[in-house]
C-alpha positions in Angstrom: -20.8 216.9 151.6 -18.3 220.2 150.6 -16.9 218.9 147.2 -14.3 221.6 147.3 -12.9 219.7 150.4 -13.0 216.1 148.6 -11.1 218.1 145.3 -8.7 219.5 147.7 -7.8 215.7 148.9 -7.3 214.5 144.9 -3.8 215.1 144.0 -3.8 214.0 140.5 -4.8 216.7 137.7 -6.7 213.2 136.0 -8.3 211.1 138.3 -11.1 208.2 138.7 -14.1 207.3 140.3 -12.0 205.2 142.8 -10.0 208.1 143.1 -13.0 210.5 144.2 -13.8 207.4 146.5 -10.9 207.3 148.6 -10.6 211.2 149.0 -14.3 211.1 150.0 -14.0 208.8 152.5 -10.8 210.5 154.1 -13.3 213.4 154.7 -16.3 211.3 155.8 -15.7 208.2 157.7 -18.9 206.9 157.2 -19.1 207.3 153.5 -19.8 204.1 151.6 -19.4 203.1 148.1 -22.9 203.3 147.5 -23.2 207.2 148.2 -20.9 207.6 145.5 -23.6 207.6 142.8 -25.4 210.6 144.4 -21.9 212.2 144.9 -20.6 212.1 141.4 -23.9 213.0 139.5 -24.1 216.3 142.2 -20.4 217.1 141.4 -20.8 216.8 137.5 -24.0 218.4 138.0 -22.2 221.9 139.8 -19.7 221.7 137.7 -17.0 220.7 139.8 -15.6 218.1 138.1 -15.9 216.9 133.8 -15.8 214.0 132.4 -13.4 213.6 129.4 -13.6 209.5 129.0 -15.1 206.7 130.3 -14.2 206.8 133.9 -11.9 209.5 133.6 -12.5 213.3 135.0 -10.7 216.2 135.7 -11.7 219.2 137.6 -13.6 222.0 135.7 -10.5 224.6 135.1 -11.0 228.1 134.2 -9.1 227.8 131.2 -11.4 225.8 129.7 -15.2 226.3 128.5 -18.5 224.1 128.1 -19.1 224.8 124.5 -22.5 226.7 123.7 -23.6 227.3 120.4 -25.2 230.5 119.2 -27.6 230.0 116.8 -28.2 232.4 113.8 -31.6 234.2 113.6 -31.9 232.0 110.5 -31.2 228.9 111.9 -33.8 230.0 115.3 -36.0 230.5 112.5 -35.8 227.2 111.5 -35.7 225.3 114.7 -39.2 227.0 116.0 -40.8 226.3 112.4 -39.9 222.4 113.0 -40.8 222.6 116.6 -44.1 223.7 115.7 -44.9 222.1 112.8 -43.4 218.3 114.2 -43.5 219.0 117.9 -42.8 214.9 118.6 -39.6 215.0 115.9 -35.9 213.9 117.0 -33.5 216.8 115.4 -30.6 218.8 115.8 -29.4 221.9 114.0 -26.0 223.1 113.8 -24.2 225.9 111.6 -21.1 225.5 109.6 -20.0 229.1 110.6 -19.1 227.7 114.2 -16.1 226.4 112.6 -14.9 229.4 112.0 -13.6 230.0 115.7 -11.4 227.3 115.2 -10.4 227.6 111.3 -7.6 229.7 109.7 -9.7 229.8 106.3 -12.7 231.1 107.4 -16.2 230.3 105.8 -17.7 233.2 104.3 -21.3 232.1 103.8 -23.2 230.1 106.3 -25.2 226.9 105.8 -27.2 225.4 108.4 -27.3 221.5 108.6 -30.7 220.1 109.6 -30.6 216.5 111.1 -33.8 214.9 111.5 -34.7 211.6 112.2 -34.5 209.3 109.0 -38.9 208.7 109.3 -38.8 212.7 109.0 -36.4 213.7 106.5 -39.2 213.8 103.5 -41.7 215.2 105.6 -39.8 218.0 106.6 -38.7 218.7 103.5 -41.9 218.8 102.1 -43.5 220.6 104.5 -41.0 223.7 104.7 -39.3 223.7 101.4 -41.8 226.3 100.1 -41.0 228.5 103.0 -37.6 229.0 102.2 -37.4 229.8 98.7 -35.5 227.1 97.3 -33.0 226.9 100.3 -33.7 223.5 101.4 -31.8 220.9 100.2 -32.6 217.0 101.0 -29.2 214.8 101.8 -27.7 216.8 98.4 -24.9 215.4 96.5 -21.8 216.9 96.8 -22.7 217.8 92.8 -25.9 219.2 93.9 -24.3 221.5 96.1 -21.7 223.0 93.5 -25.4 224.3 91.8 -27.9 224.5 94.6 -26.2 225.9 97.1 -26.8 229.3 98.5 -25.7 231.6 101.4 -28.3 229.8 104.8 -29.1 227.0 102.4 -30.5 224.7 104.7 -29.5 221.0 103.9 -31.5 218.1 105.6 -30.2 215.0 106.6 -30.7 212.2 108.7 -30.1 211.8 112.5 -27.8 209.1 113.2 -29.7 207.2 116.2 -27.5 207.5 119.2 -26.3 211.4 118.4 -24.8 213.1 120.9 -26.7 215.0 122.6 -26.7 219.2 124.0 -26.8 219.6 127.2 -29.6 222.6 126.9 -32.0 221.6 124.4 -32.4 218.5 122.5 -32.2 220.1 119.4 -28.6 221.8 120.0 -25.5 219.9 118.6 -22.4 219.3 120.7 -19.1 220.1 119.9 -18.2 216.3 120.3 -20.5 215.7 117.5 -18.9 218.9 115.0 -15.6 216.9 115.6 -16.9 213.7 114.5 -18.8 215.2 111.5 -15.4 217.1 110.2 -14.4 213.5 109.0 -17.6 211.7 108.6 -19.9 214.3 106.8 -19.3 214.6 102.7 -21.3 217.6 102.5 -19.2 219.3 105.6 -16.2 217.9 104.1 -16.7 219.5 100.6 -16.7 223.0 102.4 -13.9 223.6 104.5 -9.9 222.8 104.3 -8.5 219.5 105.7 -5.4 221.7 105.8 -7.1 223.6 108.7 -8.0 220.1 110.9 -5.0 219.8 113.1 -4.7 224.0 114.3 -8.7 223.3 114.6 -8.8 220.2 116.7 -5.9 221.6 118.9 -7.8 224.8 119.2 -11.4 222.9 120.1 -9.3 221.0 123.0 -7.3 223.6 124.2 -10.4 225.8 124.9 -13.4 223.4 125.2 -14.4 220.2 127.9 -14.4 217.4 125.6 -16.3 214.3 126.4 -14.1 212.1 124.4 -16.1 209.0 125.7 -19.2 210.9 123.6 -16.8 211.5 120.8 -15.2 208.3 120.1 -19.0 206.5 120.6 -20.3 208.6 117.8 -17.3 208.4 115.8 -17.9 204.4 116.2 -21.4 204.8 114.8 -20.3 206.9 112.1 -17.7 203.9 111.2 -15.3 207.2 111.7 -13.8 206.1 115.0 -10.3 204.4 113.5 -9.8 207.3 111.6 -10.7 210.0 113.9 -8.1 208.4 116.4 -5.2 207.9 113.7 -5.7 211.5 112.4 -5.8 213.0 116.0 -2.5 211.2 117.0 -0.6 211.4 113.7 -1.4 215.4 113.1 -2.0 216.8 116.6 -0.6 216.9 120.1 -3.7 215.9 121.9 -3.9 213.4 124.0 -7.0 210.5 123.9 -8.0 209.2 127.0 -10.2 205.7 127.5 -9.7 204.3 124.1 -11.3 200.8 124.0 
């Protein structure tokens, strides 16, 4: 079925699964509800539509992009080392300089976050710390950061269960998680100016397709859902959809 024809018959900018069904039914008389799962999966995979909340979709607009982080050489080295030494370990890597795309007060020194499933934090630290010249910190306090933080420091923290995953690799960190970490990660909060948050959030939502369901689910896991929603409502013009 030609998905472009279906989208041409949806006259809303923001639409639901039911809207897609009606459009598909008008295109193909024998189209059934049982066909919807395959159709929705196909449209999401081929990029025709983007989910922005539970049962809320938009067309993939040319003015919005899928967030695809670029890792530094140092971060790529860490990823390779962890994968080689701990092939079955769940972990994610992200970097503070990714936020420079959105901040007025740019971060001059990169810091790399290595989020590791809880049982593996100490093992990873013990195994890799000698290879990184004292740059590796295990769940540091803000006070410890003041004394031991270096450029390209590697900060090992616990990977929260049900953390949102990237689309390309298991270790990739999606933008939805980064948004929540701006409110939940004390280490990150100590490194960036809260005054940059409103414009940063506006830029993120304007430039990239954000899965709000994924973002708010993770915010709930971090006990920051209410704070995040309130901050966005009070300090930005971003419209949140599908709140529960």
